[in-house]
N, C-alpha and C positions, 0 to 999 in steps of 0.2 A: 416442444421443448420438454425435456425430462425434469424431474424434481431435482436430480443431481446438478443439472446445468443451471437451473434456477438458483440453487444454493450457491454454486460457484459464482454466478453473476452478482448475487447479493454480496458475497464476500469481496468480490472485485470492486464493486461500488464503494463499499465500506473502506477498503484499503486505500482506494484513490482519494476518497474524501479526507481520510486521515493524513495522507501525504500532502494534499493541498493545504490543509490547515497548518501542518508543521512548516511548510514552506512560507506561509504567510507570517507565522510567528518568528521565524528564524532571524529576521533582521533586527528584532528587538531583544534578542538574547545576549547574555554576556558571553565572553570567550569560552568559558567552561560549559555553559549551557549549549552553545553552538556545537561543541564537540559531541555532546550527548544527543542533540537534535539530529545531527548528521548521521550518527549511528542508527537512530530510530528510523530516519528517512531511508537509509540504505537497506535496512531490514524490511521496511514496507515495500520498497521497490523490488526487492528479491521475492517477496511474497506475491506481488503483482505479476511478476514474470512467471512465477510458478503457476499461478491461477490461470494466466493466459495460455500457458502450455497445456494445462489440463483441459481447458475449454476447447482448445484447438484439436486435441486428440480424442475428445469425448470421454475423458476419464473422470 
């Protein structure tokens, strides 16, 4: 495994952990906070998809 792949996997674990934490907190948020939380979760999910693509292609 290359250093780049190791960094990508580290970043992936971090993003997944953040997304999981946000999902757990979501139920206790106000309506306004839920809107913000969803935006953050969507951004994290997009980052996860990007990281997976980079890992898949070896980039």
